[in-house]
C-alpha positions as CSV (number, residue, x, y, z in Angstrom):
1,M,-13.4,28.7,3.9
2,T,-11.0,29.5,6.5
3,V,-7.4,28.5,6.5
4,I,-5.9,27.8,10.6
5,V,-2.5,26.2,11.1
6,R,-2.1,23.3,13.7
7,D,1.2,21.1,14.9
8,L,0.5,17.5,13.1
9,D,-1.3,15.2,15.3
10,P,1.2,11.8,15.1
11,D,-2.1,10.1,16.7
12,V,-4.7,11.2,14.6
13,P,-4.9,8.8,10.7
14,A,-6.0,12.1,8.7
15,D,-3.2,14.3,9.9
16,T,-0.7,12.4,8.9
17,E,-2.4,10.7,6.2
18,G,-2.6,14.4,5.0
19,Y,0.2,15.5,5.4
20,A,1.3,12.5,3.6
21,R,-0.8,13.3,0.6
22,V,0.2,16.4,0.5
23,R,4.1,15.9,-0.3
24,Q,3.3,13.2,-2.7
25,L,1.0,15.4,-5.0
26,A,3.5,18.5,-4.0
27,L,6.9,16.3,-4.5
28,P,6.0,13.4,-6.0
29,Y,9.9,12.2,-6.6
30,M,10.1,11.9,-2.9
31,L,8.8,8.5,-0.8
32,F,6.0,9.7,1.7
33,T,3.7,7.3,4.0
34,A,1.8,7.7,7.1
35,E,3.6,6.2,8.3
36,S,6.7,7.3,7.6
37,V,5.1,10.8,8.5
38,R,4.7,9.5,12.2
39,H,8.0,8.2,12.6
40,F,9.8,11.8,11.8
41,R,7.4,13.3,14.4
42,T,8.1,10.5,16.8
43,H,11.7,10.0,16.7
44,S,13.6,13.0,15.4
45,H,16.3,14.1,17.9
46,P,15.0,17.1,21.3
47,D,17.9,19.2,19.6
48,A,16.3,19.8,16.2
49,H,13.0,20.6,18.1
50,V,11.0,19.8,15.0
51,R,7.3,21.5,14.5
52,T,5.4,19.3,12.0
53,L,2.7,21.7,10.7
54,V,-0.6,21.6,8.9
55,A,-2.6,24.1,7.2
56,V,-6.9,22.7,7.4
57,E,-9.3,24.3,5.7
58,D,-13.0,23.0,5.8
59,G,-11.6,19.3,7.8
60,E,-8.4,19.0,5.2
61,V,-4.7,19.3,5.2
62,I,-4.3,21.3,2.6
63,G,-0.7,22.9,2.8
64,V,1.9,21.2,5.6
65,A,5.5,22.5,6.5
66,G,8.3,21.0,8.3
67,A,10.5,23.4,10.2
68,S,14.2,22.2,12.5
69,L,17.1,23.5,13.5
70,A,20.2,21.4,12.0
71,H,21.4,20.1,15.0
72,D,24.5,18.0,13.9
73,A,25.6,21.1,11.8
74,A,28.9,21.9,12.5
75,E,28.1,26.0,12.6
76,P,24.7,26.4,15.4
77,G,21.2,28.0,14.6
78,Q,21.4,26.6,11.3
79,G,17.5,26.7,10.9
80,F,15.0,24.4,8.3
81,L,11.7,25.1,6.9
82,N,10.2,23.8,3.6
83,V,6.3,23.9,2.9
84,Y,4.4,22.3,0.5
85,V,0.4,22.8,-0.7
86,R,-1.8,20.5,-2.5
87,P,-1.0,22.0,-6.0
88,D,-5.4,22.2,-6.7
89,R,-5.4,24.4,-3.1
90,V,-2.6,26.9,-3.7
91,G,-3.7,31.0,-3.6
92,R,-5.4,30.5,-0.2
93,G,-2.7,31.7,2.1
94,A,-2.3,28.2,3.3
95,G,1.6,28.9,2.3
96,R,2.2,32.4,3.6
97,L,0.6,31.4,7.5
98,L,2.8,28.1,6.9
99,T,5.2,29.8,6.3
100,R,5.1,32.5,9.2
101,V,4.1,30.3,12.4
102,G,7.7,28.1,11.6
103,E,9.6,30.8,11.0
104,E,8.8,32.4,14.3
105,H,8.8,28.9,16.0
106,L,12.6,28.6,14.6
107,A,13.3,32.6,15.6
108,T,12.2,31.6,19.1
109,V,14.7,28.1,19.4
110,G,17.7,30.1,18.2
111,A,17.7,30.2,14.1
112,T,19.9,32.9,12.4
113,R,20.0,31.5,9.2
114,L,17.5,29.5,7.0
115,Y,17.7,27.1,5.1
116,T,14.2,26.3,2.1
117,W,14.2,24.1,-0.6
118,V,12.0,25.6,-4.0
119,L,10.8,23.9,-7.0
120,D,13.1,25.8,-9.4
121,E,9.6,26.7,-11.4
122,P,8.5,30.7,-11.3
123,A,5.7,30.8,-9.1
124,N,7.6,28.6,-6.0
125,R,10.4,30.8,-7.0
126,A,8.6,33.7,-6.2
127,F,7.0,33.2,-3.2
128,A,10.1,32.4,-2.2
129,E,11.5,35.6,-2.7
130,R,8.3,37.6,-1.5
131,H,9.1,36.0,2.2
132,G,13.1,37.6,1.6
133,Y,14.7,34.3,0.6
134,T,17.4,34.1,-1.9
135,G,17.7,31.6,-4.5
136,A,21.6,29.9,-4.2
137,R,22.3,26.0,-4.7
138,P,20.4,23.4,-7.2
139,A,19.6,20.3,-7.1
140,H,18.4,17.1,-8.9
141,F,15.7,15.0,-8.7
142,L,15.8,11.7,-11.2
143,R,13.9,9.2,-12.1
144,L,14.5,5.9,-13.7
145,D,11.6,3.6,-15.6
146,L,12.7,0.3,-13.5
147,A,9.7,-1.6,-15.7
148,H,10.7,-0.8,-18.6
149,R,14.2,0.5,-19.4
150,A,17.2,-2.4,-19.2
151,L,19.4,-1.2,-16.7
152,P,23.8,-1.9,-17.2
153,P,24.9,-5.6,-17.0
154,L,26.2,-6.1,-13.7
155,P,30.1,-5.6,-12.9
156,E,32.4,-8.3,-11.8
157,V,32.2,-7.9,-8.3
158,P,37.0,-7.0,-7.3
159,P,38.8,-9.6,-5.1
160,G,38.3,-9.5,-2.0
161,V,35.2,-7.5,-2.5
162,E,31.8,-9.3,-0.7
163,L,28.6,-8.2,-1.4
164,R,25.9,-8.4,1.7
165,T,22.8,-6.2,2.3
166,A,22.1,-4.5,5.5
167,A,19.8,-7.5,7.4
168,D,23.1,-8.6,7.1
169,F,23.9,-6.2,9.5
170,A,20.9,-6.9,11.8
171,D,22.9,-7.9,15.5
172,D,25.5,-5.0,14.8
173,P,24.5,-1.9,12.7
174,R,27.5,0.0,13.9
175,P,30.0,-0.6,11.2
176,V,27.1,0.9,8.7
177,F,26.3,4.1,10.9
178,E,30.8,4.2,11.0
179,L,30.4,4.5,7.0
180,E,27.9,6.6,7.0
181,A,28.8,9.2,9.1
182,E,32.1,9.1,6.5
183,T,29.9,9.5,3.0
184,V,28.1,12.6,5.0
185,S,30.8,14.3,6.3
186,D,32.1,14.8,2.4
187,E,28.8,15.0,1.4
188,P,28.2,18.3,-1.0
189,G,26.0,20.8,1.3
190,M,25.4,24.1,2.1
191,V,25.4,23.2,5.8
192,P,27.5,20.8,6.5
193,V,27.2,18.3,9.2
194,E,28.2,15.6,11.3
195,L,27.2,11.9,13.0
196,T,28.1,11.1,15.9
197,D,25.4,9.7,17.7
198,Y,24.2,6.4,17.2
199,E,21.7,6.0,19.3
200,A,19.6,9.3,17.2
201,W,20.7,7.1,13.7
202,L,19.2,3.6,15.0
203,A,15.9,5.2,15.8
204,E,15.7,8.0,13.1
205,T,17.7,6.3,10.1
206,W,18.1,2.7,10.4
207,R,14.4,1.9,12.5
208,H,13.0,4.3,9.6
209,P,9.7,2.5,8.5
210,L,10.5,3.3,4.9
211,L,14.7,1.5,4.7
212,D,14.5,-1.9,2.9
213,H,17.3,-3.7,4.7
214,E,17.3,-6.0,2.1
215,L,17.3,-3.5,-0.4
216,T,20.8,-1.5,0.9
217,M,23.7,-3.2,-0.1
218,L,27.1,-2.3,1.2
219,A,29.9,-3.7,-0.4
220,V,32.3,-5.1,2.1
221,V,36.4,-5.2,2.5
222,D,37.7,-7.7,5.7
223,G,33.9,-8.1,7.1
224,R,34.1,-4.0,6.9
225,P,32.3,-2.0,4.8
226,V,33.4,0.4,2.3
227,A,30.9,1.4,0.1
228,L,26.5,1.8,0.3
229,S,24.0,2.0,-1.3
230,M,20.9,2.6,0.9
231,A,17.6,1.7,-0.2
232,C,14.1,3.0,0.5
233,T,10.1,2.2,-0.7
234,D,6.7,2.6,0.2
235,G,5.8,-1.3,0.6
236,A,3.9,-1.1,-3.5
237,T,6.7,-0.4,-6.4
238,R,8.1,2.7,-5.7
239,Y,11.7,2.6,-5.0
240,S,14.4,6.1,-3.8
241,T,18.2,5.7,-2.4
242,S,18.4,7.8,0.4
243,M,22.5,8.4,-0.1
244,T,25.6,6.5,-1.0
245,G,29.1,7.3,-0.6
246,T,32.6,4.9,-0.8
247,A,34.5,5.5,2.5
248,R,37.4,7.5,1.8
249,P,40.5,4.9,1.3
250,Y,38.4,2.9,-1.3
251,R,37.5,5.9,-3.4
252,G,37.4,5.6,-7.5
253,R,37.4,1.5,-7.7
254,G,33.8,1.6,-8.6
255,L,32.3,0.8,-5.5
256,A,29.5,3.0,-4.6
257,K,28.5,2.2,-8.1
258,L,28.9,-1.4,-7.8
259,A,26.3,-1.3,-4.0
260,K,23.8,0.6,-6.7
261,I,23.4,-1.5,-9.5
262,H,22.6,-4.5,-7.4
263,S,20.6,-2.8,-4.9
264,L,18.3,-1.8,-7.9
265,Y,18.8,-5.4,-9.6
266,R,17.6,-6.8,-6.3
267,A,14.9,-3.8,-6.3
268,R,13.4,-5.0,-9.9
269,A,12.7,-8.2,-9.1
270,A,11.2,-7.8,-6.1
271,G,8.4,-6.0,-8.4
272,I,9.8,-2.2,-7.5
273,T,9.0,-0.2,-11.4
274,E,10.2,3.1,-10.5
275,A,13.2,4.4,-8.8
276,F,14.4,8.4,-7.8
277,T,17.5,9.4,-6.4
278,G,18.5,12.7,-5.8
279,N,21.7,14.9,-7.2
280,D,23.7,18.0,-5.4
281,A,24.3,19.6,-8.6
282,G,28.1,19.7,-7.8
283,N,27.8,16.1,-7.0
284,D,29.7,15.3,-10.2
285,P,30.6,11.0,-9.4
286,M,27.1,10.4,-8.9
287,I,25.9,12.7,-11.4
288,A,28.3,10.3,-13.6
289,I,26.9,7.4,-11.7
290,N,23.2,8.0,-11.9
291,K,23.4,8.7,-15.7
292,W,25.2,5.6,-16.4
293,L,22.2,3.5,-14.6
294,G,20.2,5.1,-17.3
295,Y,18.5,7.9,-14.0
296,E,17.4,10.8,-16.1
297,I,16.4,14.8,-14.3
298,C,13.0,15.2,-14.0
299,A,13.0,18.2,-11.7
300,T,15.4,20.6,-9.8
301,E,15.1,22.1,-7.0
302,V,16.7,25.2,-5.5
303,R,18.0,25.8,-2.1
304,H,17.0,29.5,-0.7
305,V,18.7,31.6,2.2
306,R,17.1,33.6,4.2
307,E,19.4,35.6,7.1
308,L,16.9,36.0,10.3
309,G,18.0,39.5,12.8
């Protein structure tokens, strides 16, 4: 059968469901649903020049790719291209076609450097290297069995600190945005970003269909959030932490750890049985927190880079 590559149609369930299915099979440590795929496709910032691609064989989605510019990066021209193929459909040319179409698009919209995440496995790394990408920074996926593994005892909440959920900020989420903007700017990584567009954050993050406002926990001092652990769920039994961090003046007090463990306790009480998170290999504070919570590394990705031109 011939493989063709085209843009995903967010209004076609077979496209969004097929995209989510490929991502789940290729990368089961992240949460994807048809609704989250549709949301990403329809609410991405216009300056990101997003293209969401599907590789189709005999009417079936067998591979997917996301191509975008890092519009909020400090340095212009940074592009992201991530390609995934169903493990039982590799070797049919889908990955090669998706890579070519994604790279051509990013070059057209001004990308000068491309970043891609590649699972740290020989075949995946060899594919990236054949296409001109060089391995750089590693990161880990971690898993916690909430159904069978005991969590550490809940620490005491320090005097002057109050724990609230994101739902408590439904009327005015700007303080949550401001806290995330500060923590993101300090997060280790190869592409520093700056969150400055509140309306875009509302559309892309706050209203994301996987973000669970009841399980997202914040440590609050004098009415302002100073630490947070943002939680996503698939609407069933799987949970993922999308961001955990603390405002600079409050670091070193265990507040991010406090927020995260309370989120996990609430998640388990809500019927969640499996929790995932990710760690940049250089983020020692979060590595220590996740180890204390009982997370174990289940896979490693390596960010690869290619210069264009």
